[in-house]
NUTILO-656737 format. One line per field, with one value per atom (N, C-alpha, C, CB): residue number from 1; x, y, z; chain; atom name. Coordinates in steps of 0.1 Angstrom, whole numbers, padded with zeros to 4 digits. Glycine has a CB too. Example, Ala and Ser with C-alpha at 12.3 -4.5 7.8 and 13.67 -1.06 7.14 Angstrom:
# residues 2
k (1	1	1	1	2	2	2	2)
xx (0132	0123	0132	0113	0128	0137	0129	0141)
yy (-0057	-0045	-0033	-0045	-0022	-0011	0000	-0006)
zz (0078	0078	0078	0090	0071	0071	0079	0057)
c (A	A	A	A	A	A	A	A)
a (N	CA	C	CB	N	CA	C	CB)
***
This chain:
# residues 83
k (1	1	1	1	2	2	2	2	3	3	3	3	4	4	4	4	5	5	5	5	6	6	6	6	7	7	7	7	8	8	8	8	9	9	9	9	10	10	10	10	11	11	11	11	12	12	12	12	13	13	13	13	14	14	14	14	15	15	15	15	16	16	16	16	17	17	17	17	18	18	18	18	19	19	19	19	20	20	20	20	21	21	21	21	22	22	22	22	23	23	23	23	24	24	24	24	25	25	25	25	26	26	26	26	27	27	27	27	28	28	28	28	29	29	29	29	30	30	30	30	31	31	31	31	32	32	32	32	33	33	33	33	34	34	34	34	35	35	35	35	36	36	36	36	37	37	37	37	38	38	38	38	39	39	39	39	40	40	40	40	41	41	41	41	42	42	42	42	43	43	43	43	44	44	44	44	45	45	45	45	46	46	46	46	47	47	47	47	48	48	48	48	49	49	49	49	50	50	50	50	51	51	51	51	52	52	52	52	53	53	53	53	54	54	54	54	55	55	55	55	56	56	56	56	57	57	57	57	58	58	58	58	59	59	59	59	60	60	60	60	61	61	61	61	62	62	62	62	63	63	63	63	64	64	64	64	65	65	65	65	66	66	66	66	67	67	67	67	68	68	68	68	69	69	69	69	70	70	70	70	71	71	71	71	72	72	72	72	73	73	73	73	74	74	74	74	75	75	75	75	76	76	76	76	77	77	77	77	78	78	78	78	79	79	79	79	80	80	80	80	81	81	81	81	82	82	82	82	83	83	83	83)
xx (0273	0266	0277	0258	0274	0284	0281	0283	0290	0290	0277	0302	0273	0261	0248	0259	0248	0237	0236	0238	0248	0249	0245	0263	0249	0245	0230	0252	0224	0210	0202	0206	0207	0200	0201	0206	0212	0214	0205	0229	0204	0195	0180	0198	0176	0163	0159	0160	0168	0165	0164	0177	0173	0173	0160	0185	0156	0144	0132	0143	0130	0119	0119	0118	0131	0132	0128	0147	0132	0128	0113	0136	0107	0093	0085	0088	0090	0083	0085	0089	0097	0100	0092	0115	0091	0083	0069	0085	0063	0049	0047	0045	0056	0056	0057	0067	0066	0068	0055	0079	0047	0034	0023	0030	0026	0016	0005	0010	0009	-0001	0000	0000	-0011	-0011	-0011	-0024	-0009	-0009	-0023	-0005	-0034	-0047	-0050	-0057	-0046	-0048	-0040	-0043	-0028	-0020	-0026	-0006	-0031	-0037	-0050	-0042	-0058	-0070	-0066	-0078	-0056	-0051	-0046	-0041	-0040	-0033	-0043	-0021	-0054	-0063	-0059	-0066	-0052	-0047	-0051	-0031	-0048	-0052	-0041	-0053	-0045	-0036	-0026	-0043	-0030	-0021	-0010	-0029	-0012	-0002	0009	-0007	0004	0013	0021	0006	0014	0021	0031	0010	0028	0038	0050	0031	0048	0059	0068	0054	0062	0069	0076	0061	0071	0077	0087	0066	0090	0099	0095	0113	0083	0078	0074	0066	0072	0070	0076	0054	0075	0081	0071	0095	0069	0059	0062	0057	0052	0054	0057	0041	0064	0069	0058	0076	0046	0035	0031	0024	0030	0026	0037	0024	0050	0061	0059	0074	0057	0055	0043	0054	0033	0021	0025	0009	0033	0038	0047	0046	0055	0064	0055	0073	0045	0036	0029	0026	0024	0016	0026	0010	0038	0047	0055	0057	0053	0060	0076	0056	0080	0095	0098	0098	0109	0114	0118	0126	0116	0119	0134	0116	0143	0157	0161	0166	0153	0157	0156	0147	0148	0146	0159	0135	0168	0181	0193	0182	0192	0203	0209	0200	0201	0205	0192	0214	0194	0183	0174	0188	0161	0152	0151	0138	0154	0154	0140	0163	0137	0124	0122	0123	0110	0107	0105	0094	0109	0107	0099	0121	0086	0077	0077	0063)
yy (-0016	-0005	0005	-0009	0018	0029	0034	0040	0041	0045	0053	0053	0062	0070	0061	0081	0050	0041	0034	0031	0030	0024	0034	0019	0046	0057	0059	0070	0059	0062	0050	0063	0038	0026	0026	0013	0030	0031	0041	0035	0053	0063	0060	0076	0053	0048	0039	0042	0029	0020	0027	0009	0036	0044	0052	0053	0058	0066	0058	0073	0047	0038	0032	0027	0027	0022	0033	0018	0045	0056	0059	0068	0058	0060	0050	0060	0038	0027	0029	0013	0032	0034	0046	0036	0057	0068	0065	0080	0057	0053	0044	0045	0035	0026	0035	0016	0044	0053	0060	0063	0064	0071	0061	0079	0048	0037	0036	0041	0039	0039	0026	0051	0021	0010	0016	0001	0008	0013	0018	0002	0011	0016	0029	0006	0031	0044	0055	0043	0052	0062	0066	0056	0056	0059	0068	0046	0065	0073	0087	0067	0089	0102	0110	0101	0103	0110	0111	0103	0105	0105	0097	0119	0086	0078	0063	0079	0055	0041	0033	0034	0022	0014	0008	0003	0006	0000	0010	-0002	0023	0033	0032	0047	0031	0030	0017	0031	0006	-0007	-0007	-0017	-0001	0000	0008	0006	0019	0027	0019	0041	0013	0006	-0007	0002	-0012	-0024	-0019	-0032	-0006	-0001	-0003	-0007	-0004	-0005	0008	-0014	0018	0032	0042	0035	0054	0065	0076	0070	0082	0092	0105	0095	0111	0124	0134	0129	0145	0154	0159	0165	0163	0168	0157	0172	0144	0133	0131	0120	0132	0131	0141	0132	0154	0164	0162	0178	0156	0152	0141	0148	0132	0121	0127	0111	0136	0142	0148	0153	0155	0162	0152	0171	0142	0131	0124	0121	0121	0113	0122	0106	0135	0145	0143	0143	0143	0141	0152	0127	0159	0169	0161	0177	0167	0160	0156	0169	0164	0161	0148	0172	0144	0133	0120	0132	0119	0107	0103	0108	0112	0109	0110	0117	0115	0118	0106	0128	0096	0084	0077	0087	0067	0059	0066	0045	0066	0071	0060	0075	0064	0055	0052	0060	0039	0036	0042	0020	0047	0053	0042	0062	0045	0036	0043	0031	0039	0045	0039	0046)
zz (-0096	-0090	-0086	-0078	-0090	-0087	-0072	-0097	-0067	-0053	-0050	-0049	-0058	-0056	-0055	-0066	-0063	-0062	-0048	-0073	-0043	-0030	-0019	-0027	-0020	-0010	-0011	-0013	-0023	-0024	-0018	-0039	-0020	-0014	0001	-0020	0006	0021	0027	0024	0020	0026	0024	0019	0014	0012	0023	-0002	0026	0037	0050	0038	0053	0065	0066	0066	0056	0055	0059	0041	0052	0055	0069	0044	0073	0087	0097	0089	0094	0104	0103	0101	0091	0090	0099	0075	0097	0105	0120	0101	0124	0138	0144	0141	0136	0140	0142	0130	0133	0134	0147	0122	0149	0161	0174	0160	0173	0185	0189	0183	0179	0181	0185	0169	0184	0188	0177	0201	0165	0154	0145	0145	0141	0131	0117	0133	0107	0094	0091	0084	0096	0093	0100	0099	0112	0119	0112	0133	0107	0100	0087	0098	0080	0067	0069	0060	0079	0081	0085	0093	0094	0098	0086	0109	0077	0065	0053	0061	0054	0043	0031	0039	0033	0022	0025	0021	0015	0017	0025	0004	0032	0039	0029	0047	0017	0007	0004	-0006	0005	0002	0013	0002	0026	0037	0036	0051	0033	0032	0021	0029	0010	-0001	0002	-0014	0009	0014	0023	0020	0033	0043	0038	0055	0027	0020	0010	0013	0009	0000	-0015	0002	-0018	-0031	-0038	-0032	-0029	-0034	-0024	-0036	-0028	-0019	-0018	-0026	-0006	-0004	-0012	0010	-0017	-0023	-0011	-0031	-0015	-0004	0005	-0011	0000	0008	0018	0000	0013	0022	0033	0014	0029	0039	0050	0032	0046	0056	0065	0049	0060	0069	0078	0060	0073	0082	0093	0074	0090	0100	0111	0094	0107	0117	0125	0110	0119	0126	0136	0116	0131	0140	0149	0131	0148	0157	0156	0171	0143	0140	0130	0136	0132	0122	0110	0128	0098	0085	0084	0074	0089	0088	0095	0093	0106	0114	0106	0126	0095	0088	0080	0078	0078	0071	0079	0059	0092	0100	0107	0110	0109	0116	0121	0128	0128	0133	0143	0139	0141	0152	0162	0146	0175	0186	0191	0197	0194	0199	0212	0200	0214	0227	0238	0226	0250	0261	0271	0267	0272	0281	0295	0275)
c (A	A	A	A	A	A	A	A	A	A	A	A	A	A	A	A	A	A	A	A	A	A	A	A	A	A	A	A	A	A	A	A	A	A	A	A	A	A	A	A	A	A	A	A	A	A	A	A	A	A	A	A	A	A	A	A	A	A	A	A	A	A	A	A	A	A	A	A	A	A	A	A	A	A	A	A	A	A	A	A	A	A	A	A	A	A	A	A	A	A	A	A	A	A	A	A	A	A	A	A	A	A	A	A	A	A	A	A	A	A	A	A	A	A	A	A	A	A	A	A	A	A	A	A	A	A	A	A	A	A	A	A	A	A	A	A	A	A	A	A	A	A	A	A	A	A	A	A	A	A	A	A	A	A	A	A	A	A	A	A	A	A	A	A	A	A	A	A	A	A	A	A	A	A	A	A	A	A	A	A	A	A	A	A	A	A	A	A	A	A	A	A	A	A	A	A	A	A	A	A	A	A	A	A	A	A	A	A	A	A	A	A	A	A	A	A	A	A	A	A	A	A	A	A	A	A	A	A	A	A	A	A	A	A	A	A	A	A	A	A	A	A	A	A	A	A	A	A	A	A	A	A	A	A	A	A	A	A	A	A	A	A	A	A	A	A	A	A	A	A	A	A	A	A	A	A	A	A	A	A	A	A	A	A	A	A	A	A	A	A	A	A	A	A	A	A	A	A	A	A	A	A	A	A	A	A	A	A	A	A	A	A	A	A	A	A	A	A	A	A	A	A	A	A	A	A	A	A	A	A	A	A)
a (N	CA	C	CB	N	CA	C	CB	N	CA	C	CB	N	CA	C	CB	N	CA	C	CB	N	CA	C	CB	N	CA	C	CB	N	CA	C	CB	N	CA	C	CB	N	CA	C	CB	N	CA	C	CB	N	CA	C	CB	N	CA	C	CB	N	CA	C	CB	N	CA	C	CB	N	CA	C	CB	N	CA	C	CB	N	CA	C	CB	N	CA	C	CB	N	CA	C	CB	N	CA	C	CB	N	CA	C	CB	N	CA	C	CB	N	CA	C	CB	N	CA	C	CB	N	CA	C	CB	N	CA	C	CB	N	CA	C	CB	N	CA	C	CB	N	CA	C	CB	N	CA	C	CB	N	CA	C	CB	N	CA	C	CB	N	CA	C	CB	N	CA	C	CB	N	CA	C	CB	N	CA	C	CB	N	CA	C	CB	N	CA	C	CB	N	CA	C	CB	N	CA	C	CB	N	CA	C	CB	N	CA	C	CB	N	CA	C	CB	N	CA	C	CB	N	CA	C	CB	N	CA	C	CB	N	CA	C	CB	N	CA	C	CB	N	CA	C	CB	N	CA	C	CB	N	CA	C	CB	N	CA	C	CB	N	CA	C	CB	N	CA	C	CB	N	CA	C	CB	N	CA	C	CB	N	CA	C	CB	N	CA	C	CB	N	CA	C	CB	N	CA	C	CB	N	CA	C	CB	N	CA	C	CB	N	CA	C	CB	N	CA	C	CB	N	CA	C	CB	N	CA	C	CB	N	CA	C	CB	N	CA	C	CB	N	CA	C	CB	N	CA	C	CB	N	CA	C	CB	N	CA	C	CB	N	CA	C	CB	N	CA	C	CB	N	CA	C	CB	N	CA	C	CB	N	CA	C	CB	N	CA	C	CB	N	CA	C	CB	N	CA	C	CB	N	CA	C	CB	N	CA	C	CB)
***
């Protein structure tokens, strides 16, 4: 594997980990998220299982739902909220 492949894998993991953390921070289940976004729970499950990647428009809807700026998903770990 060349270095750019390793970087891409690292960022994909970070991206998905941050999507999951952002959903948890909003207190949403995959079912609630799917309903709010107008997609199937299978789509959310596949994204969170790293089997697929959201299209850009869906990603922007997720950002709005999760109240997280798009750039945060690649900048570093999204920290869990402590209420």
